[in-house]
N, C-alpha and C positions, 0 to 999 in steps of 0.2 A: 523905178517904181516896182513894188512887189505885187504879185497877183492878188494877195489878200487885200491890198488897197483898191485894186480894180474891182474886186467882187462886191465892194460896198457901194459902188456907184450905180445909179439908175442908167439904163440905156434908153435913149429917147430918139424917136424918128424926127428929124429936123423939120420935115414938111408938115407934119400933122400934130406934133407934140405928143404923140402916142408913146406911152411907156411900154417897152417891149419885154423887159425882164431884167435879169441880173446875169452877170458873167459867171459861168460855172467852170469854164476851162479855156485853154488857149489852143488854137490850131497852129501847129508848127510844121513848116516845110523842112523836113530833115535833110532833103537833098541839098538845099541851099543854105540851111542853117539860119533861117529867119522866121519871124512870126508872120503867119499868113492870114490870120483872122481870129475872131473872138467867138466862143461858143456860149450861147445864151440858153438858159433853162426857162421855159415859159410854162405856165399851167395850161394843161390841155383844155379843150372845150368841155370836158366832163369834170373839170375842177379836181383833177387828180383821182377820179374814180378808178378803182382797180390799180392804183399805183402808176398810171400812165402820165407821162409828161412829154412835152414837145421840146426839141432842141433846135435852135436856129444858129447856123454858122454865118457870121458877118465877115465878109472879106475885108482885109486891112484897108484896101483902097476906098471902101465905103465909109470909113471913119473920118468925120469932119474935125472933131475936136474932143480932147479928153480934158475935162475941167475938174474943178475941185470936188463937185458933187455929182456931175452927170457926164455921160459920154454921148455926144451927138453923132448920129449916123445919117447918111443919105439912104432913103428907102425907095426912091422913085422907081416904080416898076418892079421892085424886089428882085431885079436882075442880079444873079449871082448868089442870092441867099439860098441856103439849103436848109430845109425843115425836115426833121425826122421825128418819129415817135420813139420814145424810150420807155422801157418798162423796168420799174424798180423791184418787181417781184422776183423772188429767188426760186428758180425752178430746178 
């Protein structure tokens, strides 16, 4: 499967049905040479005001299923999820 195919899929929290965002990148463990998670880009609470977005890293062990249209993840407690704010502005 290509990353471009993954980027088209909605990422859904299995417990709540909440749509979390879309895959923007992969988190790769270069020491072990394996995929360690998915990086999602989500709109910030300010809806992209000042070019800020949030990124969430979903660890690979939280992924339940990768289907034709969606990726289901376990979000219970959000343990292991890393959320950071990214700025698209060029400074």
